[in-house]
Backbone bond lengths (Angstrom), bond angles and torsions (degrees), N, CA, C in turn:
res aa  C-N    CA-C-N  psi(-1)  N-CA   C-N-CA  omega(-1)  CA-C   N-CA-C  phi
1 X - - - 1.464 - - 1.556 112.66 -
2 X 1.331 112.37 150.23 1.453 109.99 -177.96 1.444 111.88 -102.46
3 X 1.363 111.91 137.23 1.484 119.45 178.17 1.461 110.75 -76.76
4 X 1.365 118.03 121.30 1.477 116.47 -179.87 1.479 111.00 -103.24
5 X 1.369 113.19 167.98 1.399 117.95 172.69 1.567 107.81 -154.58
6 X 1.246 113.83 162.12 1.407 121.09 -179.42 1.613 108.87 -105.27
7 X 1.271 113.24 123.76 1.460 121.93 175.79 1.496 111.57 -91.70
8 X 1.229 119.46 109.74 1.567 119.78 -170.72 1.614 102.80 -118.01
9 X 1.412 107.83 157.77 1.391 117.15 176.31 1.459 105.03 -102.83
10 X 1.381 116.86 170.89 1.454 127.71 173.78 1.431 109.38 -99.96
11 X 1.238 115.87 125.30 1.410 124.83 -175.14 1.563 116.37 -124.50
12 X 1.261 119.13 151.89 1.472 116.37 178.05 1.551 106.90 -98.86
13 X 1.283 117.35 -176.30 1.473 123.60 -174.85 1.419 113.54 -60.06
14 X 1.272 119.13 -32.17 1.521 119.81 -173.42 1.573 110.90 -97.64
15 X 1.405 117.10 1.73 1.441 118.62 179.87 1.515 115.99 -93.01
16 X 1.252 117.47 168.07 1.514 118.00 177.65 1.569 104.60 -150.19
17 X 1.344 113.34 158.58 1.519 115.44 -177.81 1.454 105.57 -142.41
18 X 1.309 116.55 167.38 1.416 125.45 175.05 1.567 103.43 -136.45
19 X 1.412 114.77 150.70 1.436 117.64 178.58 1.531 108.88 -140.60
20 X 1.390 112.03 145.01 1.454 118.67 177.65 1.393 105.48 -127.47
21 X 1.248 120.74 138.85 1.533 130.06 175.23 1.539 106.40 -120.10
22 X 1.239 118.41 124.32 1.488 125.88 -173.81 1.563 104.97 -116.99
23 X 1.243 124.61 124.16 1.326 127.56 165.57 1.588 113.81 -83.15
24 X 1.336 116.85 130.60 1.403 119.29 -175.08 1.629 106.15 -122.57
25 X 1.250 118.67 135.94 1.470 122.45 169.49 1.467 107.89 -110.67
26 X 1.426 115.54 125.29 1.414 117.55 179.90 1.558 107.22 -134.89
27 X 1.436 111.30 -174.29 1.415 118.68 -173.90 1.528 108.52 -110.43
28 X 1.341 112.52 -165.01 1.509 120.59 169.01 1.461 109.40 59.38
29 X 1.343 115.43 43.66 1.485 119.57 173.06 1.538 118.01 87.05
30 X 1.368 114.11 -10.80 1.505 112.79 174.30 1.402 106.82 -102.42
31 X 1.408 109.86 119.02 1.479 114.38 -172.08 1.504 111.44 -78.98
32 X 1.452 112.94 -59.76 1.459 115.16 178.25 1.506 106.40 -134.76
33 X 1.300 115.03 142.08 1.470 115.96 174.27 1.580 103.53 -129.57
34 X 1.358 108.06 161.88 1.350 112.74 175.24 1.513 107.50 -127.15
35 X 1.429 115.29 134.13 1.360 115.94 178.54 1.578 104.63 -110.76
36 X 1.355 111.36 115.27 1.442 116.78 -177.29 1.548 111.39 -98.80
37 X 1.311 119.79 121.17 1.381 124.22 -178.97 1.540 111.41 -118.46
38 X 1.352 108.11 118.60 1.635 111.59 -178.84 1.519 100.76 -116.18
39 X 1.280 107.10 141.40 1.490 119.04 173.36 1.550 115.12 -138.41
40 X 1.262 116.58 149.80 1.509 114.82 -173.34 1.487 111.88 -164.91
41 X 1.322 116.19 163.28 1.473 119.84 171.79 1.499 110.03 -122.65
42 X 1.202 120.70 124.40 1.467 127.07 -178.28 1.577 108.36 -121.90
43 X 1.230 118.06 115.51 1.437 119.00 -171.46 1.469 120.66 42.37
44 X 1.319 109.46 40.97 1.559 116.55 176.69 1.507 113.80 88.97
45 X 1.278 121.69 -3.81 1.490 126.28 -171.51 1.579 107.04 -106.20
46 X 1.288 120.29 113.71 1.384 125.04 -177.55 1.626 108.42 -80.71
47 X 1.337 112.90 144.26 1.487 118.98 174.24 1.376 112.75 -147.02
48 X 1.341 116.84 161.71 1.488 114.41 172.39 1.620 111.06 -154.65
49 X 1.341 115.98 165.21 1.390 118.17 -177.33 1.598 109.42 -149.08
50 X 1.307 113.75 134.17 1.419 124.18 -178.89 1.447 109.56 -117.22
51 X 1.341 117.31 121.83 1.416 123.52 177.02 1.533 114.38 -128.06
52 X 1.296 118.36 120.78 1.464 123.25 177.68 1.471 109.02 -102.37
53 X 1.290 119.94 127.14 1.488 121.68 -178.89 1.520 109.63 -149.33
54 X 1.307 116.30 168.80 1.372 120.91 174.82 1.521 109.83 154.16
55 X 1.369 116.82 -145.27 1.543 119.77 -179.72 1.458 107.38 -126.44
56 X 1.345 113.10 147.62 1.555 117.34 -176.64 1.519 104.59 -145.31
57 X 1.427 111.62 163.46 1.408 120.12 179.18 1.485 109.69 -107.54
58 X 1.350 119.32 119.63 1.409 124.05 -176.61 1.556 110.80 -137.36
59 X 1.273 114.35 172.22 1.495 120.67 173.90 1.534 111.99 75.62
60 X 1.280 118.62 49.42 1.407 116.25 172.84 1.483 116.14 -64.20
61 X 1.237 117.20 129.21 1.480 122.85 -174.37 1.563 109.96 -159.97
62 X 1.355 112.05 -174.12 1.508 114.61 177.47 1.540 112.70 47.63
63 X 1.448 113.13 40.33 1.475 117.40 -175.94 1.603 112.38 -95.72
64 X 1.309 107.37 119.85 1.504 120.09 170.94 1.622 105.22 -108.46
65 X 1.254 111.69 109.60 1.425 118.42 -172.45 1.633 110.28 -59.88
66 X 1.304 110.52 128.21 1.351 116.45 -179.25 1.524 116.25 89.53
67 X 1.278 113.14 -11.52 1.502 120.57 178.67 1.496 114.86 -111.89
68 X 1.310 117.68 -67.75 1.409 119.00 -174.40 1.581 111.09 -167.79
69 X 1.352 112.30 171.26 1.504 115.51 175.85 1.553 101.37 -159.39
70 X 1.387 112.74 167.70 1.348 120.66 -174.04 1.568 111.80 -117.94
71 X 1.329 120.46 134.06 1.459 125.44 171.30 1.423 107.70 -131.52
72 X 1.372 112.53 160.03 1.485 118.13 -178.48 1.616 108.47 -124.20
73 X 1.310 112.94 138.15 1.463 116.31 179.32 1.555 111.71 -90.03
74 X 1.314 113.22 125.46 1.470 115.26 -176.64 1.502 109.15 -116.39
75 X 1.278 116.30 158.40 1.462 122.07 163.07 1.497 105.97 -81.17
76 X 1.263 117.64 128.11 1.521 122.12 -176.13 1.563 110.85 -123.62
77 X 1.352 111.43 151.64 1.487 118.64 167.24 1.548 104.54 -126.24
78 X 1.339 115.81 128.32 1.458 118.98 -172.51 1.365 113.60 51.53
79 X 1.283 122.53 35.84 1.489 130.62 174.98 1.516 109.69 68.33
80 X 1.363 122.06 13.67 1.417 118.86 172.29 1.439 105.16 -91.16
81 X 1.426 119.02 124.54 1.432 121.36 176.72 1.517 114.74 -70.65
82 X 1.316 112.39 124.42 1.460 116.42 -174.03 1.533 109.21 -116.18
83 X 1.208 122.00 -73.14 1.555 122.52 -175.08 1.510 111.19 -102.25
84 X 1.328 115.05 119.49 1.544 118.07 174.72 1.438 109.39 -71.38
85 X 1.317 112.14 143.21 1.581 123.25 -174.21 1.574 104.27 -112.08
86 X 1.208 119.42 -58.57 1.528 125.07 174.21 1.568 111.42 -167.67
87 X 1.295 113.01 170.44 1.486 116.68 -177.03 1.472 108.45 -111.68
88 X 1.309 112.27 160.70 1.470 116.65 -177.97 1.533 107.43 -135.20
89 X 1.289 118.83 135.11 1.375 131.65 173.89 1.583 104.64 -87.40
90 X 1.367 117.02 114.76 1.353 120.68 174.80 1.549 118.25 -103.40
91 X 1.218 116.19 146.69 1.461 117.01 179.61 1.590 104.82 -85.02
92 X 1.262 116.63 132.61 1.476 122.89 -170.01 1.582 105.57 -91.50
93 X 1.306 110.84 76.88 1.558 117.24 -176.91 1.513 109.51 -120.26
94 X 1.385 118.57 3.36 1.404 122.52 174.34 1.580 108.44 95.56
95 X 1.317 119.04 -5.09 1.478 122.58 -177.74 1.534 111.25 -113.77
96 X 1.314 116.72 2.43 1.498 121.69 -177.49 1.590 106.92 53.47
97 X 1.210 118.08 51.58 1.520 120.04 175.13 1.420 114.03 -75.57
98 X 1.295 121.67 137.45 1.351 125.55 177.89 1.481 111.36 -66.21
99 X 1.341 115.75 135.70 1.525 120.03 174.43 1.523 107.68 -109.35
100 X 1.308 118.16 -58.47 1.458 121.02 -170.27 1.523 113.10 -155.96
101 X 1.258 125.30 136.54 1.372 124.42 171.05 1.581 112.75 -95.51
102 X 1.187 117.66 148.19 1.496 122.42 175.24 1.548 110.30 -156.11
103 X 1.425 112.71 176.41 1.402 111.78 -178.53 1.543 115.91 -64.17
104 X 1.142 115.75 160.15 1.555 121.96 -176.23 1.396 112.44 -46.11
105 X 1.260 117.58 124.80 1.483 126.21 170.58 1.570 109.91 -81.47
106 X 1.301 116.27 111.47 1.460 117.85 -178.16 1.521 111.58 -63.57
107 X 1.271 116.11 -30.29 1.479 118.48 174.77 1.607 111.05 -59.03
108 X 1.251 111.86 -45.54 1.437 117.72 176.19 1.457 115.34 -67.19
109 X 1.320 117.31 -41.76 1.447 124.81 176.78 1.635 108.97 -55.00
110 X 1.356 110.34 -60.24 1.433 109.42 -179.47 1.553 119.19 -63.36
111 X 1.335 111.89 -24.61 1.471 116.70 176.94 1.545 107.29 -64.86
112 X 1.252 114.79 -44.10 1.552 121.86 -177.45 1.494 107.56 -67.15
113 X 1.255 121.82 -50.01 1.469 122.46 -178.91 1.589 108.35 -62.44
114 X 1.325 117.42 -47.02 1.479 115.65 -177.61 1.509 115.60 -62.07
115 X 1.357 111.46 -48.60 1.521 119.67 177.53 1.599 108.64 -56.91
116 X 1.193 117.98 -44.68 1.476 121.00 -176.96 1.502 113.39 -69.19
117 X 1.358 119.37 -52.01 1.423 123.66 -166.45 1.504 105.34 -89.37
118 X 1.363 116.58 -36.19 1.622 111.12 177.72 1.523 108.51 -70.91
119 X 1.358 120.55 -26.46 1.448 119.08 176.44 1.581 109.50 -71.83
120 X 1.327 117.53 -33.87 1.448 113.55 177.02 1.522 110.27 -70.21
121 X 1.310 119.84 -42.10 1.435 122.16 -176.91 1.633 105.33 -60.03
122 X 1.298 116.35 -49.51 1.471 116.71 -179.34 1.427 113.42 -53.54
123 X 1.305 117.32 -49.01 1.560 122.42 178.91 1.461 112.26 -60.82
124 X 1.337 120.19 -42.60 1.414 122.86 -179.72 1.593 112.31 -67.73
125 X 1.412 113.35 -40.11 1.525 114.37 -179.55 1.476 108.28 -70.36
126 X 1.346 120.59 -41.73 1.583 120.26 -177.86 1.478 106.94 -70.93
127 X 1.324 117.77 -36.92 1.569 115.61 175.76 1.491 113.95 -60.93
128 X 1.388 114.27 -36.04 1.488 121.08 -176.38 1.497 106.45 -66.86
129 X 1.440 114.25 -45.21 1.511 114.28 174.86 1.473 113.30 -58.77
130 X 1.357 115.34 -49.19 1.442 116.82 -174.57 1.555 113.72 -59.87
131 X 1.235 115.13 -44.52 1.497 120.98 178.88 1.553 111.21 -59.67
132 X 1.324 117.68 -33.39 1.439 121.17 -171.53 1.529 110.03 -101.51
133 X 1.322 119.20 1.81 1.488 121.79 178.33 1.508 113.70 -126.26
134 X 1.324 114.19 -62.95 1.435 122.00 -174.28 1.560 106.04 -66.24
135 X 1.296 117.93 -47.67 1.483 115.11 -171.20 1.474 115.62 -98.12
136 X 1.304 118.20 23.01 1.468 123.12 174.89 1.555 106.08 -93.58
137 X 1.295 116.46 118.83 1.474 119.78 -172.02 1.651 103.42 -81.30
138 X 1.279 115.85 147.30 1.461 119.54 170.72 1.466 114.66 -53.51
139 X 1.252 113.05 136.89 1.469 120.89 -177.77 1.544 116.89 86.62
140 X 1.409 112.71 -6.24 1.478 119.15 179.98 1.466 109.76 -93.43
141 X 1.226 120.00 129.13 1.555 117.53 179.53 1.504 106.47 -72.12
142 X 1.334 109.28 139.61 1.487 120.11 -174.95 1.417 112.86 149.27
143 X 1.323 116.04 -159.42 1.526 117.78 178.27 1.545 108.26 92.33
144 X 1.408 110.55 173.56 1.413 113.54 178.78 1.485 112.83 -112.01
145 X 1.293 121.30 154.35 1.446 122.62 174.85 1.611 103.88 -79.61
146 X 1.272 111.06 171.19 1.486 114.36 -177.29 1.575 109.63 -68.61
147 X 1.384 113.12 -31.31 1.491 115.21 -177.52 1.553 105.82 -71.11
148 X 1.315 116.77 -42.79 1.570 117.17 -179.56 1.497 108.98 -66.80
149 X 1.320 125.73 -30.53 1.362 125.59 -178.95 1.497 111.21 -74.18
150 X 1.373 115.50 -39.56 1.397 121.89 175.02 1.598 112.84 -56.16
151 X 1.352 111.52 -55.56 1.339 120.52 178.87 1.581 116.51 -55.08
152 X 1.326 112.13 -45.72 1.391 118.46 179.76 1.580 114.41 -64.59
153 X 1.355 115.29 -43.67 1.433 119.33 174.44 1.472 114.75 -70.86
154 X 1.321 117.52 -25.20 1.476 121.29 170.62 1.416 115.00 -70.60
155 X 1.313 117.69 -37.40 1.523 121.18 176.13 1.480 106.84 -66.35
156 X 1.386 117.43 -46.48 1.529 121.58 -179.04 1.445 109.87 -57.14
157 X 1.382 120.46 -44.89 1.392 123.63 -174.35 1.566 112.31 -70.10
158 X 1.308 114.73 -34.43 1.391 117.53 179.61 1.593 107.17 -67.90
159 X 1.403 116.59 -45.15 1.490 119.76 -179.89 1.520 111.19 -60.18
160 X 1.430 113.85 -44.06 1.443 116.16 -178.15 1.578 109.90 -62.30
161 X 1.371 115.79 -40.72 1.437 121.14 175.33 1.433 115.89 -56.81
162 X 1.342 110.61 -44.42 1.558 117.53 178.39 1.470 111.64 -60.33
163 X 1.368 114.72 -45.44 1.477 125.00 177.43 1.630 110.75 -56.30
164 X 1.240 110.94 -52.40 1.518 120.48 -176.46 1.516 104.50 -61.08
165 X 1.257 123.68 -40.83 1.430 125.97 -168.44 1.510 111.79 -63.43
166 X 1.369 117.52 -28.77 1.398 120.77 178.22 1.536 116.02 -62.69
167 X 1.331 115.29 -25.34 1.397 122.80 -176.31 1.534 110.89 -82.02
168 X 1.484 117.91 -24.33 1.376 125.07 177.64 1.524 107.94 -72.51
169 X 1.335 119.08 -35.67 1.541 112.35 175.25 1.422 116.94 -99.57
170 X 1.360 117.85 21.70 1.503 120.10 -177.38 1.425 113.91 -67.94
171 X 1.361 117.10 -23.65 1.434 119.51 -174.76 1.628 107.62 -90.22
172 X 1.195 122.45 127.57 1.440 123.77 -179.91 1.519 110.30 -70.08
173 X 1.380 112.44 155.72 1.487 117.03 169.37 1.496 107.99 -67.45
174 X 1.412 110.78 164.32 1.461 121.11 -179.68 1.616 112.36 -55.11
175 X 1.401 113.96 -41.89 1.398 120.23 -174.10 1.555 103.37 -71.93
176 X 1.281 121.29 -46.27 1.465 121.33 -179.07 1.546 111.50 -58.27
177 X 1.346 113.05 -41.78 1.489 121.05 -179.07 1.491 109.47 -54.77
178 X 1.420 111.54 -46.44 1.427 118.17 -179.42 1.644 114.60 -58.89
179 X 1.362 110.09 -42.55 1.479 117.62 178.38 1.504 110.04 -63.05
180 X 1.407 115.05 -48.84 1.533 111.74 179.91 1.462 114.25 -65.85
181 X 1.413 115.96 -29.87 1.486 114.79 177.42 1.479 114.99 -62.36
182 X 1.250 114.46 -29.64 1.500 122.47 -173.27 1.643 102.30 -69.54
183 X 1.294 118.08 -34.20 1.529 116.73 177.75 1.501 113.41 -64.48
184 X 1.306 117.37 -19.14 1.460 126.79 174.68 1.421 115.05 -101.23
185 X 1.320 116.37 5.78 1.447 121.25 -174.70 1.614 117.30 56.57
186 X 1.343 111.63 27.81 1.444 115.01 178.31 1.492 109.75 -85.18
187 X 1.331 118.16 138.26 1.410 122.24 175.97 1.460 115.07 -65.54
188 X 1.274 122.30 158.44 1.444 127.30 179.33 1.525 112.96 -60.20
189 X 1.368 115.31 -31.30 1.438 119.07 -174.64 1.484 110.35 -68.53
190 X 1.339 120.89 -26.32 1.548 124.82 177.24 1.471 107.69 -68.97
191 X 1.340 120.15 -42.04 1.498 124.37 -177.98 1.619 103.02 -71.35
192 X 1.277 117.63 -42.50 1.509 120.71 -173.34 1.649 107.15 -55.81
193 X 1.343 112.84 -33.84 1.441 113.52 -171.05 1.580 108.13 -68.25
194 X 1.413 115.43 -23.91 1.475 117.11 177.19 1.558 116.61 -90.99
195 X 1.372 112.06 -10.57 1.506 121.06 178.56 1.516 108.60 -127.52
196 X 1.361 115.91 66.68 1.493 116.79 -178.83 1.478 117.11 -58.72
197 X 1.323 115.83 -40.42 1.462 122.75 179.30 1.495 113.25 -67.38
198 X 1.389 115.96 -50.38 1.392 120.95 -176.79 1.536 113.76 -65.02
199 X 1.330 111.96 -39.89 1.502 119.71 -176.22 1.545 108.41 -71.59
200 X 1.178 115.18 -29.66 1.594 115.50 178.29 1.459 111.72 -83.97
201 X 1.336 120.19 -48.34 1.463 123.07 -172.10 1.587 112.69 -107.45
202 X 1.329 115.43 2.30 1.495 118.84 176.74 1.522 104.29 85.23
203 X 1.469 112.46 157.66 1.468 116.47 -177.70 1.459 111.07 -57.65
204 X 1.310 117.51 151.25 1.544 123.79 172.01 1.503 108.34 -62.67
205 X 1.358 113.49 133.87 1.539 118.78 174.85 1.440 111.22 -84.18
């Protein structure tokens, strides 16, 4: 279930406000969202506020193709994962079927945070570079110094590297795959088929 809250403005005695709460159902791991719109007039000045919040599934990791993967349910604001609630082991059958719930997987939590916020940092840094180089017309004051350009591209590079790194650790170790398989009551032989080297010779030391 989604924890809901009311976002209210501060009004004086002569002001008034109206509020609308809309329930939205969407896909891609976002079960239900609420778009809260508040509008009002205070001393003749109109204002408004839109807030989208709810819970979402993020941080896909520990993925063994054809068997399972892990995601974590977060409380989100504007689709930005904030507070982890719990993790879910999904059956990898193309339908995102629930397998088992368990305490938050920190690997999944950090995967979600890194992918989201590193992605934002990369987009902002590259956008900053683009706006100050590509779209600066000749003769118009502006643009970046070489130092600013280097720093901006360096920040973008680090953010992109952090984002990419989450895909390198997405596959669980053989031992962890066995532990996750037990939550679904899968026999070791099923996991062994996906880890032929480790199952025959043991995990690499």
